Structures are given as C-alpha cells and as structure tokens.
C-alpha positions in Angstrom: -6.4 -27.3 -19.7 -3.8 -24.7 -20.3 -5.5 -21.3 -20.4 -3.4 -18.5 -21.9 -2.2 -15.9 -19.3 -4.1 -13.0 -21.0 -7.3 -15.0 -20.9 -6.8 -15.9 -17.2 -6.2 -12.3 -16.4 -9.3 -11.1 -18.3 -11.4 -13.7 -16.5 -10.1 -12.6 -13.1 -10.0 -8.9 -13.6 -13.2 -8.5 -15.6 -15.6 -11.4 -15.7 -15.2 -12.4 -12.0 -14.7 -8.9 -10.6 -17.1 -8.2 -7.7 -17.0 -4.3 -7.9 -16.6 -1.5 -10.4 -13.2 -0.7 -11.8 -13.5 3.0 -10.8 -16.1 5.3 -9.3 -19.1 5.5 -11.6 -21.1 8.5 -10.5 -24.1 10.4 -11.9 -22.2 13.6 -11.1 -19.8 12.8 -13.9 -22.6 13.9 -16.3 -22.9 17.4 -14.8 -20.8 20.5 -15.8 -19.0 22.8 -13.4 -18.2 20.1 -10.8 -15.6 20.3 -8.1 -11.9 19.5 -8.7 -12.4 16.2 -6.8 -15.3 15.1 -9.0 -13.4 16.0 -12.1 -10.4 14.0 -11.0 -12.5 10.9 -10.4 -14.2 11.5 -13.8 -10.8 11.7 -15.4 -9.9 8.3 -14.0 -13.2 6.8 -15.1 -12.8 8.1 -18.7 -9.2 7.1 -19.2 -9.0 3.9 -17.2 -7.5 0.8 -18.9 -5.7 2.9 -21.6 -4.6 -0.3 -23.4 -8.3 -1.0 -24.3 -10.1 0.9 -27.2 -12.7 3.1 -25.7 -15.7 1.0 -27.1 -14.2 -2.0 -25.4 -13.8 -0.1 -22.1 -17.4 1.0 -22.4 -18.5 -2.7 -22.7 -16.4 -3.6 -19.6 -18.0 -0.7 -17.6 -21.5 -1.8 -18.7 -20.9 -5.4 -17.8 -19.4 -4.7 -14.3 -22.1 -2.0 -13.6 -24.9 -4.5 -14.4 -23.3 -7.1 -12.0 -22.8 -4.3 -9.4 -26.4 -2.9 -9.6 -28.2 -6.3 -9.7 -26.1 -8.5 -7.4 -22.7 -7.6 -5.9 -23.7 -4.1 -4.7 -26.7 -5.4 -2.7 -24.7 -8.4 -1.4 -22.0 -6.1 0.0 -24.5 -3.6 1.5 -26.2 -6.3 3.5 -23.0 -7.8 4.7 -21.5 -4.5 6.0 -24.8 -3.2 7.3 -25.3 -6.4 9.4 -21.7 -6.0 10.8 -21.6 -2.3 11.6 -25.0 -0.7 11.7 -25.9 -1.4 15.3 -22.5 -0.4 16.7 -22.5 2.8 14.6 -25.9 3.8 15.9 -25.0 3.1 19.5 -21.6 4.7 19.5 -21.8 7.4 16.9 -25.6 8.2 17.1 -26.2 7.6 13.4 -29.7 6.1 12.9 -29.7 2.8 11.1 -32.2 4.2 8.5 -29.8 7.0 7.6 -27.0 4.6 7.3 -29.0 2.4 4.9 -30.0 5.3 2.7 -26.4 6.6 2.7 -25.1 3.2 1.6 -27.6 3.0 -1.2 -26.4 6.4 -2.4 -22.7 5.5 -2.1 -23.0 2.2 -3.8 -25.5 2.8 -6.6 -25.1 6.6 -7.3 -21.3 6.7 -7.0 -20.0 3.1 -7.5 -18.1 2.8 -4.2 -18.0 -0.4 -2.2 -20.0 0.1 1.0 -17.3 -0.9 3.5 -15.6 2.5 3.0 -18.7 4.1 4.5 -17.5 2.7 7.8 -13.8 2.4 7.2 -13.4 6.2 6.5 -16.2 7.3 8.8 -18.2 8.7 5.9 -21.3 8.6 8.1 -20.0 11.7 9.9 -19.3 13.7 6.7 -21.5 15.4 4.1 -21.9 13.5 0.9 -20.0 16.2 -1.0 -16.8 15.1 0.9 -17.0 11.5 -0.4 -15.2 12.6 -3.6 -12.2 13.9 -1.6 -11.2 10.3 -0.9 -9.4 7.8 -3.2 -10.9 4.3 -2.9 -9.1 1.0 -3.2 -11.2 -0.4 -6.0 -10.1 2.4 -8.3 -6.5 2.4 -7.2 -4.7 0.7 -10.2 -6.6 2.9 -12.6 -6.0 6.0 -10.4 -2.2 5.5 -10.4 -2.1 4.7 -14.1 -4.1 7.8 -15.2 -3.0 10.5 -12.7 0.2 9.4 -11.0 2.5 9.0 -14.0 3.8 11.3 -16.8 4.4 10.5 -20.4 8.1 10.1 -19.9 8.1 8.1 -16.7 8.4 4.6 -18.2 12.2 4.4 -17.3 11.5 5.6 -13.8 8.7 3.0 -13.3 11.1 0.2 -14.5 13.7 1.4 -12.1 11.3 1.3 -9.2 10.1 -2.1 -10.2 13.6 -3.5 -10.2 14.8 -3.4 -6.6 18.4 -4.2 -7.5 18.7 -1.4 -10.0 16.9 0.9 -7.7 19.4 0.3 -4.8 22.3 0.8 -7.2 20.9 3.9 -8.8 20.2 5.6 -5.4 23.6 4.7 -4.1 25.2 6.2 -7.2 23.1 9.4 -6.5 24.7 9.6 -3.0 21.6 8.6 -1.1 21.5 6.2 1.9 19.9 2.9 0.7 19.9 -0.7 1.9 22.6 -2.3 -0.3 22.3 -5.6 -2.1 24.8 -8.1 -0.8 24.2 -10.8 -3.5 21.9 -11.7 -6.3 20.4 -15.2 -6.7 19.7 -15.2 -10.5 16.8 -17.1 -11.9 17.7 -20.6 -12.9 21.3 -20.4 -11.7 23.1 -22.4 -9.0 22.9 -20.9 -5.5 26.0 -19.1 -4.3 26.1 -21.2 -1.1 29.2 -19.6 0.1 27.4 -16.2 0.3 24.2 -17.6 1.7 25.7 -19.8 4.4 28.4 -17.4 5.7 27.4 -17.4 9.4 25.3 -14.2 9.0 21.7 -13.2 9.4 20.3 -12.3 6.0 17.1 -11.1 4.4 16.1 -12.6 1.0 13.4 -11.1 -1.3 12.2 -11.3 -4.8 13.9 -8.8 -7.1 10.6 -7.8 -8.7 8.1 -8.7 -6.0 5.7 -6.5 -4.1 3.4 -6.6 -1.1 5.8 -8.6 1.1 5.5 -11.7 -1.0 8.4 -14.1 -1.4 10.4 -12.6 1.5 12.5 -14.8 3.8 14.7 -14.3 6.8 17.8 -16.6 7.0 19.0 -16.8 10.6 22.3 -18.3 11.8 22.6 -19.7 15.4 26.3 -19.7 16.3 25.6 -21.9 19.4 24.3 -24.8 17.3 26.0 -23.8 13.9 22.5 -24.1 12.3 20.6 -22.1 9.9 16.8 -21.4 9.9 14.7 -20.0 7.0 11.6 -18.1 8.1 8.8 -17.1 5.7 5.7 -18.7 4.4 7.4 -22.0 5.4 9.9 -22.5 8.2 12.9 -24.7 7.4 16.1 -25.7 9.2 19.4 -27.0 7.9 21.5 -26.0 4.9 20.2 -28.9 2.7 16.5 -28.2 3.1 17.0 -24.5 2.8 19.1 -24.8 -0.3 16.6 -27.1 -1.9 13.7 -24.7 -1.2 15.6 -21.6 -2.4 16.6 -23.5 -5.6 12.9 -24.1 -6.3 12.2 -20.4 -5.7 15.0 -19.1 -7.9 13.8 -21.3 -10.7 10.9 -18.9 -11.0 12.4 -15.5 -10.3 15.5 -13.5 -9.4 16.1 -13.0 -5.7 18.2 -10.5 -3.8 20.2 -11.0 -0.6 20.6 -8.2 1.9 22.0 -8.0 5.4 19.3 -8.5 8.1 18.7 -5.0 9.5 18.0 -4.1 13.1 15.9 -1.2 14.4 17.3 2.0 15.8 17.5 1.8 19.6 14.9 4.5 20.0 12.5 2.5 17.8 13.0 -0.5 20.0 12.2 1.7 23.1 9.2 3.2 21.3 7.2 0.1 20.5 9.3 -3.1 21.1 8.5 -4.6 17.7 8.9 -8.2 16.8 10.6 -7.3 13.5 11.8 -4.5 11.4 9.7 -1.3 11.5 9.3 0.6 8.3 8.0 4.0 7.4 5.7 4.4 4.3 6.1 8.1 3.2 4.2 9.4 0.2 5.8 12.3 -1.8 4.4 14.1 -4.8 6.3 16.1 -7.5 4.7 19.1 -9.2 7.5 19.5 -11.7 9.2 22.1 -9.6 10.0 20.3 -6.3 8.7 17.3 -4.3 6.5 17.7 -1.2 5.6 15.3 1.5 2.0 14.2 1.5 1.5 11.7 4.3 3.3 9.0 6.2 2.6 6.0 8.4 4.7 3.9 10.8 4.3 0.2 10.0 4.9 -2.0 13.0 5.0 -5.8 12.4 2.4 -7.8 14.3 3.4 -10.7 16.5 0.5 -12.9 15.6 0.4 -12.8 11.8 2.9 -12.6 8.9 3.0 -9.7 6.4 0.6 -7.6 8.5 1.4 -4.4 10.3 -0.1 -2.1 13.0 -0.3 1.4 11.5 0.2 4.7 13.2 -0.1 8.0 11.3 2.9 10.4 11.3 2.7 14.2 11.2 5.0 15.0 8.3 5.8 18.5 9.8 7.4 17.2 13.0 7.5 13.4 13.0 4.9 13.1 15.8 2.7 10.0 15.9 -1.0 10.8 15.4 -3.9 9.5 17.5 -5.5 6.4 16.0 -9.0 6.9 14.5 -11.9 6.1 16.8 -13.5 3.9 14.1 -10.9 1.2 15.0 -13.3 0.2 17.7 -16.0 -0.4 15.1 -14.0 -2.9 13.2 -12.7 -4.6 16.4 -16.3 -5.0 17.6 -17.4 -6.4 14.2 -14.8 -9.1 14.6 -16.2 -10.0 18.0 -13.0 -9.2 19.9 -10.6 -6.3 20.6 -7.6 -5.6 18.4 -5.2 -8.4 19.1 -2.2 -7.2 21.2 -4.1 -4.1 22.4 -3.7 -0.6 21.1 -0.3 1.2 21.2 -0.7 4.5 23.0 2.1 6.4 21.3 0.2 9.6 20.4 2.6 12.6 20.4 5.8 10.5 20.4 8.3 11.5 17.8 9.8 9.1 15.3 13.6 9.0 15.6 15.6 10.4 12.7 12.4 11.8 11.2 14.0 14.9 9.6 16.6 12.7 8.1 14.1 10.2 6.7 11.9 13.0 5.3 14.8 14.7 3.5 16.0 11.3 2.2 12.7 10.7 0.5 12.5 14.2 -0.9 16.0 13.9 -2.3 15.1 10.5 -3.8 12.1 12.0 -5.6 14.4 14.7 -7.1 16.3 11.9 -8.6 13.1 10.5 -10.1 11.4 13.8 -10.8 9.5 12.5 -13.8 7.3 10.5 -11.4 4.3 12.4 -10.0 4.0 10.3 -6.9 6.1 7.7 -5.1 5.4 5.7 -1.9 8.8 5.3 -0.2 9.7 2.6 2.3 12.3 3.7 4.8 13.9 1.9 7.7 15.5 3.6 10.7 18.6 1.7 11.7 21.4 2.5 14.3 23.2 4.1 11.3 20.2 6.3 10.6 17.5 6.4 7.9 17.9 4.2 4.8 15.8 3.8 1.7 14.4 0.3 1.3 12.4 0.7 -2.0 10.0 3.0 -3.8 6.5 2.0 -5.0 4.5 3.3 -7.9 1.2 1.6 -6.9 1.2 2.7 -3.2 -1.9 2.0 -1.1 -4.3 4.6 0.1 -6.5 3.0 2.7 -4.0 3.1 5.6 -2.8 6.6 4.7 -6.3 8.1 4.7 -7.5 6.2 7.7 -4.6 6.9 10.0 -3.4 10.3 8.8 -6.5 12.3 9.5 -8.6 12.4 6.3 -8.9 12.3 2.5 -5.8 12.5 0.3 -7.3 15.0 -2.0 -7.4 17.5 0.9 -3.6 17.5 0.9 -1.2 19.0 -1.6 -1.8 15.8 -3.6 -5.1 17.3 -4.9 -3.3 20.3 -6.3 -0.6 18.2 -7.9 -3.1 15.8 -9.5 -5.3 18.7 -10.7 -2.4 19.7 -13.0 -3.2 16.5 -15.0 -6.8 17.7 -15.7 
C-alpha cells in the first residue's frame, strides 16, 4: 500500500509521537512570568506555523492526553528505575524527592523525565528548569525563535552544502572546498573518484552524518576501499554502490582532511575532529554562545565524545559529573575511558572563533547558526553551517542552560 508522504509524516510526527511537541506548562497561564517562561510560551503558541491554530490546538490536546495517561508514566518509571538509586547514593537526593520532581517536570511542564538526570535538574530549583532548551521542543524552537522573516534564502544556502562552500569562498572565508559533484541520476565521474586519492563523499543536502563515506586508496595494492554504513573494496563494487546512492540524491566529493598535529597530540582521534560552535546575531553583530569539541569514537560510527570549550580562551572544560550516572545505568564505564583534557587549549582557537563570527556576518539575517569547523595543518576551515543545531550536548558539556547565555537576550528580542 502506497501511503502519501504527507500522511506518513503526519502519522509519525503526530499520531505515533511519544512526547509533547513543546513544553506545556501551567505557568503559561500566569501573567508577569520570567523571560524564560515567556520564551517557552512563545514557542508553544506559535509552533507548527503551517497549521491553522485550531488544528494545532487539536494536535496539542491529542499528544497531551497520550502523555498524561500513558507515555509520561511509562518514561517516568523507566528513568526512575535506571537512575534513582545511583542519584540517591552519589548525590544525596532522596528517592521520594526525585519521584515528586519527576511528576512535576513531566505533568506540570511537559518535559521528558530523562532530562531531570541528563542536566542534573535534581540539584537545581524548579524555577531554573525553564532556563534550559529541551530536545523534544527543538524543531519548533528553531522555527519560532531562531529565524527572521527574511531568512529563507540564508536557510536554503545552509541546507545546500555545495552552494554554502561556494558562497563562503567567494566571501573570502576559509572553507572546505568541493572537489566534484555527483549529480542525482547521472553517470559517475570515475576519473575523479578513482584518481589515487583519499576522498570524503557526502550527501549535498544531508544532515546528522547520514550518507557519508570515506574512499581510501592503498598505493601498495592499488586498491580502493569505501567505508561507511557498508564497507566495500574494489572499483566495480564501489561504483555500483555509489551509482545506487546517486540515483536518490546529489553527492559531493571533498579531499579527505587530516587533523592539525596539535589535535593529534591532544587526543589521538581515530578520525577527523570537529568543533561545533554556536553563534547568535542580534542585528548588530554576532556573538559566540557555546562550543564543543567532537572527537570520533573508535567503537561506533557517527558518534562522538564531547568536550566543552570555553569560548573566551579555547580551553577545554571539565566533563560533568553526571556522566558517571549514565555510565552506571548502562552497567559499565564509558567505553574507552574518560579523556582528561581539562584546561588544554584547542589549537587555532582564535582563528576558528573569528572564522565563525565572520561567517555569521555574511548570513546576518539568521538569528543563530551552529557551525562545524575543522582544524587542519593549514588552520581552521568551515565545514558547514546548521540551522537546526542540537542543544543537549551544548548544555550538558558547557556548564549549564543556554538561556543563561547571551542567547537568552538575543531570543528575547523576538518576544
């Protein structure tokens, strides 16, 4: 049965959704609330702008009923069973208080209970809970608060990685260039692919590390190997696989980058280390909000070990002590151990910071952008910019809630 795409999307995002679309708090009904409460209320009222408000009200009612009568309770019991004992033993938070807090967080504010432990909310007053941005409201948050009326062209530019690289290069900024394009439905340019070079291949419009491949050339055996979701060897098998991929989407080819020597000394990563740096533009000038170092893991693909960065000086921050809680819940320590890099300075940090700030000047109509930067032997280079950047890693590893940073001031201008 061929179900229309819009119907499939509605079923997945609305009928089968296991949590609210935004925070849904009783405090939204009260006047004279804090800036943070008013920001969350703004997102709640204006979420899903493509829907008429009566239709949005029905979506909220439906998801709230599921949340209050089933999914909220289910998630409470799951996280309580995992984390309550450890939290009581190591943080001296009685289990009864944890349970009451979870009921308040889940049913009075519409927040999934895992964030109680993920962000260490058990050590903070309930009034501070609104200073965080939560994953379940993230798409609506960016759509309502992180864009301006005239930002559609900039959003399209950020979504198209090829146009982004060309535009930034034309603006005089250091960016990872595109060596070749593999157009959708066209024959593969085998001469450019199999040219005795190491290459990185990724979807032109993809996100989240999906559809990314490394093409390695071994001069000793004159053989090629493609590494990604599947590992293939030999030109014939690789060409056949990439032909199937390019039948669905455009792909870009870039030179395979290597880390700056100081990055290699710092953490000896198994792959390319990136920096995710968030900037915000208040209409006058961009400011740096927060940044994390993303170190690829040895034991799993498309996952990274995160370390917070002090934007003022590029020093790496101490990891949060709640990491122990999640390692304990899995029944084992963090695989690969913890990297003790607190106080170490990211090489070329000032260069990377200025590069992102200058890039945001080029796209000044965007309120916020999450930049991906690599540090190579040639210095800092822009990899891409993201409209829908994540918040969990930033808030967890950079010392606290996003709305305590300059971002709260920038967002409040949209109230």
